[in-house]
N, C-alpha and C positions, 0 to 999 in steps of 0.2 A: 751548650747552645751556640751554634756556629753562625747564626745570622747576627747582624751587627746592629746594636742599639747605641746611638750617640746621645750623650747627656747634654747637650747645648741648651550627729545630726537628726537631726529630725526632719520629717517630711516638710514641716513648715519652713525650714531653712532652705529647702530645695526650691521653694516657690518664689524665687526671685529671678526675674528675667532681665537680660540686658536690653537696652533701648535701641540698639543699633542693629538693623537688619543689613547684613553685608551684601547679599545678592539673592536673587530668586531663581528657581530652577525647575525643570521638568526632566526627570532622569530615572531610568530603571533602578530599582533598589536591589543591591546585591552585596550582602555582607553578613558576618556572623563570627563565631569563634570555632572554626573548623579544626579538627585534629584527629589523632588516633587514640584509641583507648586500650588499656592494658588489663591487668597490671604487669604483663610480661611484654617486653619490647625487644626486637632484634634489629639493631641499627648498623649502618655502615658509615664510614667516612671516606669520601673519594672525590675526585675532581669533577667539575661541572662548568657551565658557562652562565654568566649573569647578563641578562639583556637589559640595556639602558635606553631611555628615550632618545638619546642623541645618535642611536644606531650602533653604539659600541656593544661588543660581546666580550665581556671581561672574564678572563680565566679566574676561577675561584675553587674553593673546596666547600663541601657541605656534608652535613649528616643527612641520612635518608633511611629508607626501609630496606632491609635485606630481602631481595626477591624470593628467597627460599621460604619466607613466612608471610602468610596473608595478613593484612592489616584490617582492623575493625575501626570504623569511622564514627566521629561525632560531628554535629548533633545527630541523634538517632531518630527523634520523633518526626522531624521533617528533613530528610537527608538532602545534602547539597548535590547539585548536578555535577557530573564530571569528576567526582572526588577520586583522588589517587594519592599514592605516596611513592615518589621517585627514589632511586637509590642514592641520590644526592640532591639536596634542595637548600635554598636560602630564604628564610631561616630554616633550621631543621624542623622535623615534624613536631607539632605541638602535642605533647604527651598529656593525656587527660586521665586522671585516676581519682579514686575515692579516698577520703581521709581514712587512715587505718590500713589501707592496702599495703601488702608487702610487695614492693615494686622491684622488678628484676629487669635490668637493661644490659644486653649483650652488645658489645661494640666490636665490629670487624674493621681492621685498618686496611683499606684499599687505596690509601694515598700513594703517590709515587714513593719508592724507597728513599729517594733523596730527601723527602720531608721528614723521615725518621718516625719515631713513635707518635702516638696520639692518644687522647683520653677524653673523659667527660667529668666535669665537676658538677655536683648538685648542692650548692651552698644552702646551709640551713638544715641539712639532714645528715644523720650518722650513717655513712656509707660503708658497706663491707664488700670486699672483693673476694671473700672466701665463703664460709657457711654462716649465715646470720641466724641467731636465735632471736626471733622477733619479740619474745616475751622479756628477755633480759637485756637485749641489745648487744650481746657478746658476739664477736666475730672469730670463728675458729676455722680449722681445716686449712687445706692448701689454698694459697692465694692465687687467683687467676691473673694473667698478664705479667708484666714486669714492673719493678719498682721505679717510679719516677720521682720528680721533685715534690709534687703536691699530692699525687694519687697513683694508683696502679695504672699502667699504660698498656696499650696494644702495640705490639711490635710490627714493623713493616711486613709486606708480602703476605697479607691475610691473617696476621696475628690477631688474637681476640683477648678481651677482658670482659668480665661480667661484674656488674655492680648491683648490690641489693640494699634496699633501705626501706624503712617504714615511712609512709607518707603521713607523718604525724601532724603536720601543720597545713590547714587549708589555705586557699588563696592562690595568688599568681607568683611564680618563681622563675628565675632564669636558670638555664644550664648552658655550659660552654666548655671549650677545651681547657684543660689544665696543663697543657704541654706547650712550651714556647708560645705563651699566650699573645704576645705582641705580634706574632706572625699568624698563628693559627686562628685566633678569633678574627683578626683582620681579614683573613682569607674566607671566612664565612662559617666557621665551626661554632655555632651558637643556636639556641632555640628556647622554647618556653615549656614549663611544666605547670599545669593547672590541676590543683587538688580541690575536688568538690567536697564540701562539708557533709558529714554524716552524723546521724544519731546513734547508729549501730552499724555493723558491717553491711554494706550495700544498700543501706536505707538512708536516702538523702535527707539532710536537715531541711525542714520547712517551717521556720519560726514565725508562723502567722502569714506566710506567703502563699500565693496560689501555686499549686503543684504543676510540674511540667506536664503538658498535655499537647494534643494536636493543635489546640487553639488557646489564645489568651481569653480572659473573661469577656473582653469586648468583641470577640469574634475574629480577631487578627491571628495569623499563623504564629505558632510558638516555636522559636529556634533556640531557646535557652538550653544550656546543659544541666542546670540545676535551678531550684526555686530561689536560692539565696547564695550570696558570695561567701557568707560565714553563718554560723549558727547564732544569729542575732536578729532580732525583729526589725532593725533598721538597715539590714543588709539585703532586703528583698530587691528584686529588679525585674524589668520586663524585657529588656534586650541586653546583649553583651557583645563587646568588641575587644579584640586584642591588638595592640600596636607595639611592635618592636622597632626601636629607633637605632639606626646604625649608620656609619659612614664608611667610605671606601676610597683608598688612595690607589689609583690604577698603576702608579709607578711600582708599588710593591708587588702587585699582582703580575705585572709584566716580568719583573725579575724572577718571581717564583715559576712562571711558565717557562722562561728561558732555561732555568736550572732543573726543571722537573725530570729531565731525562738523564741527569748525571748518574753514573754508576755509584752505588753507595751500599755499604754494609754496616755503617755506624748507627746505633740506636738513636743518637741525637740528630741524625740526618747529615747531609753534606751540602746543604744550601748556605750560601753567604748572601742572604737577602738584607739589604739595608732598609731598616724600618724607621729611621729618622734621617733628616727632618721629615715631618709628617704633613702632607698636603692633600687631604681628601678632596676629591672632585665630585663624588656622588654621595648624596644624602638620602637615605632610604627609610621608608616605613614598610615593615614586613618584607624587606628585600626588594622593594620596587620604589622607583622615583615617580613623582607626578609627571604626566597624567596616567602612567601605567598602573599606579596603585588604585585608580578608580575603575579599572576593569574588573571582571568577575573573579571570585575565587576559582582556582583551577582553570583559568583561561588557557587555552592550548598554546597561545603565542608565547607564554612564559612557562615552559615545562618544568623549570627548576626553581620557579618563584611562585608557588601556588596560592599564597595568601594576599588578600587585597587590603586596602584602607578606604572604605566607602560606607561610613556609618549613616543609618537612617533611623528616624524615630517619628512618633506621633506626639502632638502636644499632650503633656501630662504623664508620659511614660518615664519610668526610671531606667536610665541607661547605665549599665555597669561598664566602666572602662578598665581594662587590664593593660597596663603600660609597663614596658621593660626598656631599660637603657642598655645598649650593647656597644662595644667598641671602646674608644678612648675618650670621646668628648661628651660633655654635658650638652643637652639640647633643650632650649626653653620652649616647651610644647604649649602653644597658646590656643585655647579653645574659645572662639567667639561664640556669642549667644547667651552665655551664662557662666557662672563659676562652676568649678568641680569640687564636690565635697569628698575629701580623701578619707577612705575607710580604713586602709591598712597599708603597711609597708612591709614587703617581703613576708607576707602572710601573718603579720602581727597587727591585730586590731588596735586602733588607737582609741583607748577607753579613758573616760574621765577618772581622775584620781580620787575625786570625792564621791563619785557614784559609778561603779563599774558597769551598771546596767545601761549607761549612756555612752554614746560615741563622742569623741573629742577631736576628730580629725579636722584640719584646717579647711577653710573655704578659699580656693585659689582660682585666679583667672589665668595663671600660667603655671603649669605643672612641670617643672624642670626634670628631665630624665637624667639619671646618673648611671654610668657604666656598671653593669652587674647587679643593679638594684631594680626592684619592681614595686609598683603600688597599684592599689585598687581604688577606684573612686566612682561616685555617682554624679551623672549629669542630668539636668532636668530643664525643660523649656515649656512655657505655657503662653507667653505673650502678655502676662500680667505686667502692668505698669507702663505699657506703651502709650496709653492714654488715647487710643483710637481703636476702632473696631476692625480687627484684622480680617474679619469675615464679611466686611462690606455691607452690614445691615444699615437700614435707615428707619426713622420713625414712620409708623404706619404700614410697614411691609408685612406685618403678621408674624415676624420671626419671634422665637421664644428663647429666653435665657433665664431660667429659674435657678438661682444659685443653690449649691449644696452647702453643707456646713463650712466649707473652706472657700466659698465664693465662686465656684466653677459650675458650669452646666454639664452635669454627668448623668442626667436622667435617661438619655437615649444615646447609646453608643453608636448608633447608625446615623445620627444627625450630622449634617455637614459641619456644624459648629460645636461638636462634642469637645468638651474641656475648654470652652470659651470662658474668659474672665468676665463675669457678668457686669462688673462695675463699668467696663468700657463698652458695653453693648449699645450699638447705634450711635456711638460717638463718631463724628465726621473726621476724616483725614484731609480730603480735598476741599478747596474753596469752591471751585466751579467744575465738578466732575463731568466727564463726557457721558458716563453710563449711569446705570440705575443703582447708585450708592448714595450715602448721605453727603450733603453739601454743607458749606459754611465752615469747613475746617481751615487749618492754618497753612495748608500746602497747595502750591500750584505746580503740577508735574511738568517736566520738560515737554516741549512740542515733539511728538514722535516723528514728525516729518523732517526734523533736523537732527535728531538724536538716533544713533544706531544702537539698538539693543543687542547685548551680547548673548552668547549661547546659554549663560547661566540665569538669564532673566526669565521668570516664570510667566510673564505676560502682563502682570499688574502688581501693584503694591499690596495685594490682598492674598489671603491663604486659601487655596482650593479652587477647583474648577468652577464651582457654583458662583463664588464671589468674583472670580476673574472674568467669567463670561458676562456677568451682569455689568462689570466695570468697563470692559473694552469691546464687547461684542464677540461674535463667534469667529471672526477673522483675525483677531489679535491686533497688536499694535507694532507692526514691524515694517511700515512703508519706508522708503519708496520701492524697495526691492520686492515686496510682496512675499518674501520668504519668511514663513512662520516657523521658527526653529522649535518653539515650544507652544503648540496649539493650546488655546485657553481651556479646552475641554479635557486636557490630560492632567498631569500631576499638580502643576501650579503650586509648588512648595516653596519654602524659604530655605536658602542655602547660607550657611555660616562657614567661613573659612577656618579650618583647623590647620595650624602650620607651626613651623619653627619660627621663633621671634628673632632669630639670627638671620638677617637678610641673605647672607651668602648661602645659607642652608636651604633656601627655597629656589635654588638654581640647580641645573644639571650640567656639570662641566662648564660652569659660568654662563649657561643659557637660562634666561628667565622667561616664563615660570617653570618651575620643576622642583626637584628635591623633596623635602619633607613638607608636603602640602596635600591636603585633601579637603573635602567638603562634608560637613554634617548637614544632611538633608532633613529638615522638619517637614514631614508630609502631612497633608490634611487627613483626617480620619477616614474620608471617603476613599483614599488611595490605599490599596493593600500592599504592604511591604513584603515582597517576595525575595527572601534571602537565599533561596535555593538556586538562584541564577536563572 
């Protein structure tokens, strides 16, 4: 190594809602867990450029799809627009397989010869670089690649190595370079492996969950890759999102770019890149910094950063979060709006010791990411406990909220107030409202003539176009400019900031806002969430 390192639950638990609404918003819905499906993958490692919001184009390395092999994409039921797999991307392609699959990954080293060998680690799996007997787990035959410190490696100038393993553990897993990790992972050689739970080969586990179809039971489009995160009745979900947290020190990348053209024949490379002291300037979710992470998946302006961070949901939906820490630092991922119930870590369900049929994962409001580790969790929002009617109803308006066994209105999935918490029905928020909503509440809203509403404001403190139009009228509340950024008849959702709780990490090269920041958009049931872009 020639570079220099200096040493200097249950559903009832999910029905708890936070009482602070951060912002309100109207915005197109674009998110999912996109990736490529196997079980055979043909990947490359090669140079690329990483685009950052401050205008920088940072030299980087990434895993990608070998152009000689066509990729198959997920989700498949409602495919995403513009889907592609570049020969190098950050993070690397999300590999989606089924539990029990014999997974084969061939890696071709197209990095500069000065970078030396490269490789991939798949933590948690028994990996074979020769011939794998899937039944016994034995690895025989001629080993591919060359021996490295942690695994078999692909040598420079197009050398290859092939890894084979049984995807025995469902859930979310990290993969990353096992060669000169302080340099190669920093440069961008990392990605995610998602293993979907099965009951038998190619038969997805559906432990009481609704099956993957073109639509969810309430008529919304279905973008899930599986009915459940694990073969457990409390692991069902309605939407899923994958977030990979990483940071980047541009000084390291500049050194690597300057030395990339060095002539070299050594397998360990010829670069003398100083990786300490470490001063990252870019803090990324899925390879992008805010606001770029809020653009669509496969947005053409980020050809080597295909995945976004732009989660959406409807009240009452169970949202599966797949979260991976990458790089060197821990990042305190703070989810406003509600706590997250952790299901599993690195594919290991957190079960009760006294009753293995029950889950025992913690309920957290900050889920710290740790380099190389992954967790799965469920996020849930309904508005329960806010103590005011978020749908703007008032006594005598004829609105209906007949509670189900859990206290929510679920009789009509097409109703504007689907999943309303009926105990708060017709409770007033405003003392003297301008519009057709309940009066006598505790709040007097700021005068819109002297307050400038931001782009994230949905037009009123109410959820949905019906309530917002009744509250503020058809022209909205954005005087004196008359510029209606979010017309009341559009989405009119609630936005909760999801971000790193380390303030430096919500900047981009010391510019605020930026970095590890995104918004969870709680959309009204009347708004169709179109994750296909």
